[in-house]
C-alpha positions in Angstrom: 114.4 148.6 94.8 111.1 150.7 95.7 112.8 153.0 98.2 115.4 153.5 100.3 113.9 152.1 103.0 114.1 148.4 101.7 117.6 149.6 100.1 119.0 149.9 104.1 117.2 146.6 105.0 119.3 144.8 102.5 122.2 147.0 103.7 121.8 145.5 107.4 121.6 142.3 105.9 124.7 142.4 104.2 126.7 143.7 106.4 125.1 141.5 109.3 127.1 138.7 107.1 130.6 140.6 107.9 130.8 141.8 103.8 131.9 145.5 103.3 129.3 147.7 102.3 129.2 151.6 101.4 126.9 153.9 103.2 124.0 155.2 101.0 125.1 157.2 98.1 122.7 160.0 96.5 123.2 159.9 93.0 120.5 162.3 92.4 118.0 160.2 90.6 118.2 157.3 92.8 120.3 155.8 95.7 122.9 153.2 95.5 125.2 150.9 98.0 128.4 148.9 96.9 129.9 145.6 97.6 132.0 143.2 96.5 131.1 139.5 96.8 133.6 137.1 98.3 135.0 136.2 94.7 135.6 140.3 94.1 132.8 141.0 91.6 131.5 144.4 92.7 127.5 144.6 93.0 125.5 148.0 93.1 122.0 147.9 94.8 120.1 151.3 93.8 116.5 152.4 94.8 113.7 153.3 91.9 112.9 156.5 93.8 113.5 159.6 93.5 113.5 158.6 89.5 114.4 160.5 86.5 111.8 162.9 86.7 113.1 164.7 89.6 114.4 167.7 86.8 112.1 167.4 84.1 108.5 166.7 83.6 108.0 162.9 82.6 106.5 163.8 79.1 109.8 165.7 78.4 112.4 162.5 79.3 115.0 162.2 77.0 114.8 165.3 75.0 117.7 167.4 76.4 120.6 166.2 78.4 120.5 166.2 82.3 123.2 165.4 84.2 123.8 164.4 88.0 125.3 167.4 90.1 128.9 165.7 90.1 129.0 165.8 86.2 127.9 169.2 85.6 131.2 170.8 85.7 132.1 168.5 82.6 129.3 169.2 80.4 130.6 170.8 77.8 133.3 167.6 77.4 130.7 165.2 77.8 128.5 166.9 74.9 131.0 166.7 72.7 131.5 163.0 73.2 128.1 162.2 72.7 127.2 161.5 68.7 124.9 163.6 66.9 121.2 161.8 66.8 
């Protein structure tokens, strides 16, 4: 979705159907909502903004490992698990 205004419009529509849906969650690079459809399948709706260029210039995307804040404490363990390329 283009932005979190549109995301929240979808939240209202889903909640109006009586389906439980999370509050807007900040994932550092985008905002998300989660809900389960009546059959139990979990869906995520997410925005395009703010985007992956929030912590590095667009021309350097992918040249180093960037992590959301909630995973930064596990950086060493994550780096060990990544294949060398």
